[in-house]
Kinemage of the C-alpha trace (Angstrom):
@kinemage 1
@onewidth
@group {chain A} dominant
@subgroup {mainchain}
@vectorlist {calphas} color= white
{ca met a 1} P 68.175 -8.232 51.274
{ca asn a 2} L 68.566 -6.541 53.719
{ca lys a 3} L 71.714 -7.982 54.495
{ca cys a 4} L 72.751 -7.771 51.103
{ca arg a 5} L 72.504 -4.252 51.364
{ca lys a 6} L 74.366 -4.363 54.547
{ca glu a 7} L 77.704 -5.980 52.661
{ca arg a 8} L 76.999 -4.352 49.945
{ca thr a 9} L 77.634 -1.028 51.927
{ca gly a 10} L 79.684 -1.548 53.734
{ca thr a 11} L 81.982 -3.001 50.149
{ca val a 12} L 81.841 0.747 49.297
{ca met a 13} L 82.798 2.355 52.061
{ca ala a 14} L 85.844 0.582 52.509
{ca ile a 15} L 86.318 1.503 48.337
{ca ile a 16} L 85.111 5.498 49.712
{ca arg a 17} L 88.203 5.292 51.769
{ca phe a 18} L 90.615 4.203 49.901
{ca gln a 19} L 89.606 6.489 47.397
{ca cys a 20} L 89.715 9.391 49.821
{ca ala a 21} L 93.521 8.539 51.279
{ca ile a 22} L 94.159 8.436 47.948
{ca val a 23} L 92.756 11.628 46.667
{ca leu a 24} L 94.512 13.377 49.813
{ca arg a 25} L 97.930 12.237 49.052
{ca ile a 26} L 97.688 14.140 45.626
{ca val a 27} L 96.495 16.688 46.867
{ca leu a 28} L 99.139 17.404 49.717
{ca thr a 29} L 102.062 16.754 47.365
{ca leu a 30} L 100.026 19.189 44.124
{ca ile a 31} L 100.579 21.930 47.583
{ca phe a 32} L 103.230 21.100 48.515
{ca phe a 33} L 104.934 21.832 44.835
{ca ile a 34} L 102.943 23.923 43.509
{ca ile a 35} L 102.651 26.505 46.458
{ca leu a 36} L 105.410 25.930 49.175
{ca thr a 37} L 108.126 24.978 46.246
{ca pro a 38} L 108.364 28.244 44.849
{ca leu a 39} L 107.518 29.881 47.879
{ca ala a 40} L 111.075 28.417 49.542
{ca leu a 41} L 112.797 28.984 46.518
{ca ala a 42} L 112.503 32.609 45.134
{ca arg a 43} L 113.241 33.236 49.785
{ca arg a 44} L 116.288 31.485 48.652
{ca val a 45} L 116.887 33.701 46.182
{ca leu a 46} L 115.792 37.073 47.481
{ca gly a 47} L 119.122 35.953 50.467
{ca his a 48} L 116.096 35.430 52.968
{ca asp a 49} L 118.484 33.795 56.228
{ca pro a 50} L 117.256 33.058 59.167
{ca met a 51} L 119.804 30.361 61.131
{ca ala a 52} L 122.491 33.414 60.171
{ca arg a 53} L 124.181 29.462 58.380
{ca lys a 54} L 126.243 32.604 56.331
{ca gln a 55} L 127.810 34.911 59.314
{ca trp a 56} L 128.139 30.932 60.695
{ca lys a 57} L 130.822 29.911 57.965
{ca arg a 58} L 132.749 33.290 57.194
{ca gly a 59} L 133.449 33.845 60.866
{ca thr a 60} L 135.339 31.358 63.591
{ca glu a 61} L 132.900 33.578 66.276
{ca ser a 62} L 129.914 32.707 67.536
{ca val a 63} L 125.905 33.534 65.823
{ca phe a 64} L 124.592 32.957 68.988
{ca val a 65} L 122.637 35.465 70.887
{ca asn a 66} L 123.904 35.966 74.421
{ca arg a 67} L 120.535 37.161 76.085
{ca asp a 68} L 121.358 38.035 80.309
{ca his a 69} L 117.902 39.184 81.625
{ca arg a 70} L 116.296 38.691 85.137
{ca phe a 71} L 112.708 38.215 83.750
{ca thr a 72} L 110.514 40.549 86.442
{ca ala a 73} L 106.929 40.262 86.951
{ca glu a 74} L 106.558 42.901 85.039
{ca asp a 75} L 107.641 40.968 82.003
{ca leu a 76} L 105.359 38.224 82.444
{ca gly a 77} L 102.351 40.673 82.482
{ca ser a 78} L 103.537 42.914 78.860
{ca pro a 79} L 105.315 41.296 77.235
{ca lys a 80} L 107.663 42.999 74.942
């Protein structure tokens, strides 16, 4: 009897793991499409451009910022 119960427990656990994997994918997909996609679309509509793509496409100059700064021990102690 103990052996039979052990086999059922293994099968039940396999079914539970399979269901968890399916439910996890469904939940993550819903989060992506319900929360992240509208947020990204709203940011695009409002003109958020963190990579400065419009500036890059408009001109012939580089959009990279030249940062000539020598770091000292004080910079590492209190970053700005």
